N, C-alpha and C positions, 0 to 999 in steps of 0.2 A: 736740303731735306724735302722729302715729297710726302704729303699727308694724303692718304686715301681712306680714310674713315668713310664707310656707307653713311649716307645722310639724305634726309627728306627736309624739304621745307612745307608747312602745312599753312596754306592762304586760304583766302576767301575773297569774295566781291565786295564785302563790306563787313563793318563790325557786327555783332550779333548774330553771325551765321553760324557759330558753333566751333569755331577755332580752338578755343581752349579745351573743350569737351573731347574733340578728336585728338588733338595733340597729347594732352595729359592721358587720355584713355590709351592711345597707341604706345606711349612712354611705358606704362604700367603693364600693358599686355606683352610687349616686349621683354620687359624686366622678368614678368612671370615666366616667360619661355627660356629664361637663362642668359639673354643678352645683357652686357653692359652698356647700359644706355646715357649718352651724353645728352642733358637737357639744355635747350637754348631759346631765349626770346628775343624777337626783334624788337627793338625800340627801348625807351626808358622804363617800361613797366616794372615794378618790384613785387607786385601780387601775384600775378601767374607763375614766375619761378618759383615760388613756395609750394605751390602744387605740383610743379615739376619734380620738386626735390622729394616730396611724398611718394611720386610715382617712380623714381628711379634710384632713390638712395644716394644721389650725389647733389652738389650744390647747383641750383639753377644759375645759369650766367646769361648775361645781355649781351647783344649784338647792336651795337646803335652807331650808325654811321655818322651821324651828325655830332654826337657828343665825342665820339673818340676819332672820327675821320674813316672813311672808307679803307684806307691803308692798314688799319689795325683790325678790320673785322675777320679776316682770315687768320691772323696770328692769334686772337683772342679765342676764336674757335678751336683752333688746333691746340692751345693750352686747356680748354676745357674738356677737348675730347681725348686727352691723352689717356692711353691704356681702354679706351671704348671699343666695342664692337659696332655701334651703330649710334649716330646722332639725329636728335629731330629736333627741327627749329620752329618754334611757333611764328608765325608772322604777327604783324600788328596792321590794324584797321583793314582797308580793302587792299590787295595786292599791290596796287600802283601809287597808293596813297603814301606821301612822304611829308618831309618839312615844308610847311606853307611857303610858295614863292620859291622854291629851291628845287623845282623839277623832279627828278626821282630820288633826290639825296634822302636818305634814312628811309626809304621804302622797303617794303618785304622784297619786292622786285630787285631793287639794288643788291639787296644781301644775298639773294639766291644766285644772282650772275656772278657776284664776287665769290660766292662758295661753290660755284660750278655745281649748284645742287638742283635736281629735279623738283618740280612743285606739285603738290596735291591740291586741288582746289575744293574746299568745303562750301557746298551751295545750299542755302536755305530754300528748299523745294516746296515749302508749305503752301506758297500761293502760286503755283504756276505748274504748268505741264508742258506742252511744246515749246513755250518760250524759253524753257532752260536750255535750249540747244543754240538760240541766238546769244543768250548770255555767255555761255561757255564759248562758243566761237570766237565772240568778241574779245573775250580775255586772252584767248590763245592765240590770236591774231594781231593783238596790240602792239607787242614787243616781241620780236621773233628769237632775240637773245634768251628770253625766259622760256624755259622748256617746262610746259605744263604736262605732266606724265600720267595724269588719272584725276577723276573727280570722285569726291564722297558725297552723296546726296543725304541730306540732313532734314529731319522732321518730316519723312514720308508718311503719307497718312493712312495708306492701306496697299495689298498687293497690286491693285487695280492701278492705283497711282503710280507705283514704282514701275509697272509695265509702261505707262504712258511716258514715263520720263526716261526709260532705257530706250525705247523704239525713237523717240526725238533725238537722242544724244548719238544714236548709230551713225548719224549724217555727219557728225562733227569729228569722228574718228579718234576721240579721246575715251579710253577705256574707264568704265565705272568700277572703283575699286572698293566701295562700301556703299550700303544703304542702312541709314538709322533711322528708327522710329522715334517718335517724342518719348521721352523718360524723365518724370519727374525728379527721380532719385539722383540724377546727374546734376541737377540744377543747382548753382550755387548763389547765395544771398548777395545782394549789392546795396550799397548807400550811396553817400554823396561823392565819393571818391572812386566808385567802382566795386569790383568784387570784395566781399569780407575775406581778409587774410587767414592763411591757415593757422597762425599763431593763437587767433581768437576762437577757433572752431573745434580744436582738438579732435577727438575722436569721430566728430561728424565729418571732418574733412577727410579723415582715412577712409570712413565709408562711401564718401562721394567719389573719391578717385577710384575704389573697389569698383563701384558701378560703372563709372566711365571705362575702366579696363573692361569689364563683363560686356558692356554695350558694343565697344569696338571689336573685340575678340569674336562676338556672335555675328556682327553686322559687316565686318569688313575683311577683305582677303588678305590678311597678314602676311602670307609667303610672298604674295605679288606686290606689296608694298617693300618688304625687305628687298626683293628681286630690284624694284625700282632704285631703292636708295643705293644698292651696289652698283648702279650705272651712273654714279656721280664721277664727274671728272676729278683727276687728282690736282691737289693743290701744293705749289711749290713755295718753299719759305719756311723759316723757323717759327715754331711755336712761341707765342708771348711768354716772357720770365721776368717774374717780378725782382728776382736777384739780380738779373742782367741789368734791367733799367734803373735801379736804383745802386749799382755796383756792390753787390754783396751776394752770397750764397741764397738760393731759393729757398723760401719757408715750405713746411710740408703742406700739402693739400688740407683743405679744409672737409671734414667729414660730414655726413648728415644721415640721420637713421633711415631706414628703407621702409617701405610701405609694410614689408612682414613685420616690422618690430612695431613696440608700442608707439603711440602718438609722440612727436618730437615735443621736447621740453623748450618751449621758447625762450625761457630764462637762460638756457645756455645753447643757442643755435648754432654755434660752431663746434661744440664737443671739446675735447683735450686742446689745451692752447699750447702753442710753440712757445719755449722759453727763450727768453732774450739773455745773451751770455752775461750782461751786467744786470739784469733784473730790473730794466727800465720797463715799468708797466704803463701802458695806455689803456684807459678804461673805454670800452664802447657800450652805449646803450643799445639794450635789446628788450626781450620780452613784448607784450601785446602791443604796447603803446608806442614802440619805435622798431618798427618790422622792415623798413626800407633801409637797404644797403646793398652796395654790390660787394660781392665776393672778393673782388681784387682790391679793395681798400684795405682790408685786413691783411691780405697777403702783402701787399706793398708796406705796411706799417711793420709788420713782422721782418720781412727782408731788410728794412731800414734800421733794423735793431731794437724793435719794441717787443714786448710781452703783451701781446693783444688779450685782454680779459673782459669777458662781457659781463655785464651787470643788467639788473631789471629795475628800473625807477619805480615800477608799482610794488616790488617785493622787498628789494635790498634796503635796509635803513643807513647804511655807510657806502662810501665809495670801496673798492677793491685796494687792499692794503698795498701801501707803496705807489698810489696813483701818481704819476707825473704829468699825465695828459688826459684830456678828456674829449671823446667824439661822440656827438650826438646827432644821429642821423634822423632820416625822415619816419613818418608815422601817424599815428591818430592821437595826440595828445588831448584833442578836442573831446574825445569819445571818453576819455577816462581822465577828465581834468579834476574830479573830486578825489578821485584815489591818488593821483600824483600830488594834490594840493594837501592831502590828508599825511603824506609822508614827509613830515616837517624835518625830522633829523637827515634825511638825504636832501632835501631842499638846502638846509643849513650846509651841508658838506660841500656841495656843489659850489654854492655860493662863497664860501670861504676858500675853496681852491680857486675859483676864477678871480676873486678880488686880491689874492697873494699873487696874480700874475702867471699862473700856470697855462700853457696853451691849451685852448678849448676851441674846437671846430664844430659848430653847430649848423645844421642845414633844416630848414623848415620845421618840423617838430621841434629839433632843438633849438631853433630860434624863440618858438612859442615857450617853450619850457623856461628858458632864462628870462623871460620877460617878468615885469612886476607882477603881472595877474594875466589870466586867460578865462574869458567870460565871467569876470567878477571874482574868480578864486584865486587865491595867492599861489604864484609860481615862486621861482627861485630869486627873483628881484636883482639878479645882475644887471640887467639893462633897464634903463628908465623908460619902459615903454609898456603898453598894455596891448592885449591881442583880444579878438573877438571873433566869433563865426560870423561869416557874411553870405549874402544872398547870391551873390556872382562867383563863380568858378573861375579862377585864373589858371590857365593851362596853356603850354606851349614852349617851344625852344627859345633860348635866348643866347645873343652872342654879347659876351661880356668880357670887361678888362678890371683888373684888380685896381682900385681906387688909392687905396692905403696900404702902406706896408703891414704886414700882419704875421701870425705864426704860420700862416697857410700858405702864402703868397707875396712876394714882392710886387710893390705898385708896378703897374705895366705889364703885368702877366695877363695875357689873353687867354680865357677859356670858354667854352661853349657849355651851356647848361639847359637845365628844365625846369620851369616852375608847374605846380600843381597842388593847389590849395583852394579852400574855400572859408580861408580866414584872413583877417586884416590885422596888422599891427601899426599902431599909432604911437609916435611917429615911425614912418616907414624907414628913414635912415638916421644914422646919428651923426655927431659932428664929424668923424673920419667914417665915411661909408665903406662898405666892403666891396661893392662893385658898381661899375658905371655899365648900364646896359647900353649896347651899340645898336642892338636889333631886338625885336621890330621896331622898339621906340627908344629914345635916349631919355634916361632917368639914372639916378643913383639910388641905391637900396643897400639895406643891411648895416651892420654896425662891426667897427673895428675898436676895441676898447682893451687896454692892458694886454693880455695874450688872447682875447677872444676873438674870434672871427665868427660872425652869426649872420645868416642870410636865408631868405626862401629858396635860393638856387640851389638846386641838386646838381652836381657834377660829377663826372667819372674821372678819377684819379689816373687811370691807365692812359688818359690823353696827354697828361703832365705830371708825370711820376715824380717830378721834383718837388712837388707840394708834400707828399709823403715824406721825403727825406729832409724836407726843411722843417716839417712839423716835429718829426722825431728829434732832429737836433736842438730845436727850441726846448723840447721837453728836458733834453740833456743838460741844458745850459740854464735854464730859467730856475 
């Protein structure tokens, strides 16, 4: 099978240059012109895809060569881009920045090469003029296999400043495809783990994405960007398919409200749910406190035979009817600790389900929610551990192996993951730890108790689809 969906990678020399503004604005501008746009994000970031979803009306998907392996980047891209007219891929950090000590692995440059996609370099020009030519020349010449097809100049101060920048770039031979001035309305607020997620901002997020679209439409040569996307090389090979990798028919795609619609309801982020033939319900935490999830996880669970039902621990007082298993992903429970604690009936329901031996997969925020307390406030009490905010951010890729047999993975299962938190759980591991970290440092982490698998480690199940199949099988037999 050959995939020839037109595509662009939006990259930058460094973080903070304006990639998210340009990528999201371009997605929304293209959608407004009638294109079916497939949104993607390089790396493990959960937050930017939420803004991409608002811009396009499609679920934002991640392309992470560390978590899933370079060999899955193109198949996962093709899966997300099914039925689309064009795809926009937002990069991560600087163009050539990847996993620490791993060369180009997981960098935007590597993903661009795997996808045979041209790159548009977004440059923060606020503190330079002629030097921009040296900067762009360096990025163009560093790796000849990376095709930089154009530059978008961001935070340009004036017409005179723009003229100086354009004059300097004439010698580089890379076309200027856009010039953007500073615009406060497109800025998105940040806190301890990055941007504030869409689910917490509601209509304000919709307005911000609309402003990004207007800025890109006014300041960029959108037809030239489309033409550049159409110059991408063809990709050979089949698209990733959840049903194929778990041995069943594929689930329906996950819908997401478009920008033109009312703001998305974070309480039900995946819309109408696929029905399992035998009514086996796997409840997945959503809402403002649990915003971190990969779309492929729900698709894998559904393909393995589960009926995936989203619930909101901030609002729902009971688990979905018939819940046989529970998935508690990442998010910001520390921001909503008082509200989570106040929902005593749901905390009790979660505790009773876990203590009865039902499979529970908890990552990061889910781990905190299962603890005895978070910042002194009562949580579910499933784990004899306490959690609190910390001064230091823990961030980075991890190479891990399952230490203990669990509902999620057999002992010895090797997976790569990502840690991203500013909290501490004490103790950090139970008598039966979840993971042994092989790199960058050796340690054990997490908890396996009864049917519970709880850990700080975020994983992408597409890299090891057997975990979804195993989890659903345990839900069926527990």
